[in-house]
C-alpha positions as CSV (number, residue, x, y, z in Angstrom):
1,M,-13.1,42.5,-66.7
2,K,-12.4,38.8,-66.7
3,R,-13.9,36.5,-64.1
4,I,-11.4,34.0,-62.6
5,T,-12.9,30.8,-61.2
6,Q,-11.0,28.2,-59.3
7,N,-12.0,24.6,-59.0
8,T,-10.6,23.8,-55.5
9,R,-11.8,22.1,-52.4
10,P,-12.1,24.1,-49.2
11,L,-8.8,24.4,-47.2
12,P,-9.8,22.3,-44.2
13,K,-10.4,19.3,-46.3
14,K,-7.0,19.6,-48.0
15,I,-5.3,19.9,-44.6
16,G,-7.0,16.8,-43.3
17,A,-6.2,14.8,-46.4
18,V,-2.5,15.9,-46.2
19,A,-2.3,15.1,-42.5
20,L,-3.8,11.7,-43.0
21,A,-1.4,10.9,-45.8
22,V,1.6,12.0,-43.7
23,C,0.5,9.8,-40.8
24,V,0.0,6.8,-43.0
25,I,3.4,7.3,-44.6
26,L,5.2,7.8,-41.3
27,N,3.5,4.9,-39.6
28,A,3.8,2.4,-42.5
29,G,5.1,-0.8,-40.9
30,C,4.8,0.6,-37.4
31,A,1.7,-1.2,-36.2
32,P,3.3,-1.8,-32.8
33,V,3.8,1.9,-32.3
34,A,0.2,2.7,-33.3
35,L,-1.2,-0.1,-31.1
36,S,1.0,1.0,-28.2
37,L,-0.4,4.5,-28.5
38,L,-4.0,3.2,-28.6
39,G,-3.3,0.9,-25.6
40,A,-1.8,3.8,-23.7
41,G,-4.8,6.0,-24.3
42,A,-7.2,3.2,-23.4
43,G,-5.7,2.9,-19.9
44,V,-5.5,-0.9,-20.2
45,G,-3.0,-1.1,-17.4
46,F,-1.3,-4.3,-18.4
47,N,0.7,-5.7,-21.3
48,H,-0.5,-8.6,-23.5
49,E,2.3,-10.3,-25.3
50,M,1.8,-12.1,-28.6
51,S,2.3,-15.5,-26.8
52,G,-0.9,-15.1,-24.9
53,Y,0.7,-14.1,-21.6
54,A,-0.8,-11.1,-19.7
55,T,1.7,-9.1,-17.6
56,R,1.4,-6.3,-15.2
57,T,3.8,-4.6,-12.8
58,F,2.3,-3.3,-9.5
59,S,3.9,-0.7,-7.3
60,Q,3.4,-2.9,-4.3
61,P,5.6,-5.4,-2.4
62,M,5.4,-9.0,-3.4
63,P,3.5,-10.3,-0.3
64,K,0.7,-7.7,-0.8
65,V,0.4,-8.6,-4.5
66,R,0.5,-12.4,-3.7
67,N,-2.4,-12.0,-1.2
68,A,-4.4,-9.9,-3.7
69,L,-3.8,-12.5,-6.4
70,L,-5.0,-15.3,-4.1
71,V,-8.2,-13.4,-3.3
72,A,-8.8,-12.8,-7.0
73,L,-8.3,-16.4,-7.8
74,R,-10.8,-17.4,-5.0
75,R,-13.4,-14.9,-6.3
76,M,-13.1,-16.3,-9.8
77,S,-13.4,-19.9,-8.5
78,I,-10.0,-20.8,-9.9
79,R,-8.5,-23.7,-7.9
80,L,-4.9,-23.3,-6.8
81,D,-3.1,-26.6,-7.2
82,K,0.6,-25.9,-6.7
83,V,3.0,-23.2,-5.6
84,A,6.7,-23.6,-6.5
85,T,9.7,-21.2,-5.9
86,S,12.5,-20.5,-8.4
87,G,14.8,-18.0,-6.8
88,P,12.7,-15.0,-5.7
89,T,9.9,-15.9,-8.2
90,E,6.9,-17.8,-7.2
91,Q,5.2,-20.0,-9.8
92,L,1.5,-20.9,-9.2
93,Q,-0.3,-23.6,-11.1
94,A,-4.1,-23.6,-11.0
95,M,-7.2,-24.8,-12.9
96,A,-10.1,-22.7,-14.3
97,G,-12.6,-25.4,-15.2
98,T,-10.7,-27.5,-17.8
99,R,-8.1,-24.8,-18.5
100,S,-4.7,-24.8,-16.9
101,V,-3.5,-21.5,-15.4
102,G,0.2,-20.6,-14.8
103,I,1.1,-17.5,-12.9
104,D,4.5,-16.1,-12.1
105,I,4.9,-13.5,-9.3
106,E,8.3,-11.8,-9.5
107,P,9.6,-9.1,-7.1
108,L,11.5,-6.5,-9.1
109,T,12.3,-4.3,-6.1
110,G,11.0,-4.1,-2.5
111,T,8.0,-2.2,-3.8
112,A,7.5,-3.3,-7.4
113,T,6.1,-6.7,-8.3
114,R,5.4,-8.2,-11.7
115,I,2.7,-10.8,-12.4
116,R,2.7,-12.9,-15.6
117,A,-0.3,-15.1,-16.3
118,V,-1.2,-17.5,-19.1
119,V,-4.3,-19.7,-19.4
120,R,-4.1,-22.7,-21.7
121,K,-7.1,-24.4,-23.3
122,D,-4.9,-27.1,-24.6
123,M,-1.3,-27.5,-25.8
124,L,-1.6,-25.2,-28.7
125,S,-4.2,-22.5,-27.8
126,V,-4.4,-20.0,-25.0
127,D,-7.2,-18.0,-23.4
128,S,-5.7,-14.5,-23.2
129,A,-9.0,-13.0,-22.0
130,T,-9.0,-15.0,-18.8
131,A,-5.3,-14.3,-18.2
132,Q,-6.0,-10.6,-18.5
133,E,-9.0,-10.9,-16.2
134,I,-6.9,-12.5,-13.5
135,I,-4.6,-9.5,-13.5
136,A,-7.5,-7.1,-13.7
137,Q,-9.1,-8.7,-10.6
138,T,-5.8,-8.7,-8.8
139,E,-5.6,-4.9,-9.4
140,L,-9.2,-4.4,-8.1
141,V,-8.3,-6.2,-4.9
142,L,-5.2,-4.1,-4.4
143,N,-7.0,-0.9,-5.1
144,R,-9.7,-1.7,-2.5
145,G,-7.2,-2.1,0.2
């Protein structure tokens, strides 16, 4: 009787390697898709655009979001300098130390409001972490009532 030997890896390792290869092939060049999936799983709650802007849409009317934003700015010691209106959108200008802060509050519907924030260090560089924190603090104020 002849003995047959096989030189193979266990089946689970092969399946894992094949699955990984398929994922890499299918997602080649699709970094935005992968990052979107990671962001959705992380529960970030807001969108950060490549330009350094942080955005978030709240399911609250504009006056309520505006009030929460003003409380958040006060808590962060960000000085509000100017409020302008362009149609239904309010544009706030503020200072966080030496950084300029620009925030747009836009009513999308009667119960949906979008905030877009950017914090600039200078003409060429942005501070996206602070822009994201302004939106996160606004959300905290809204959630507390």
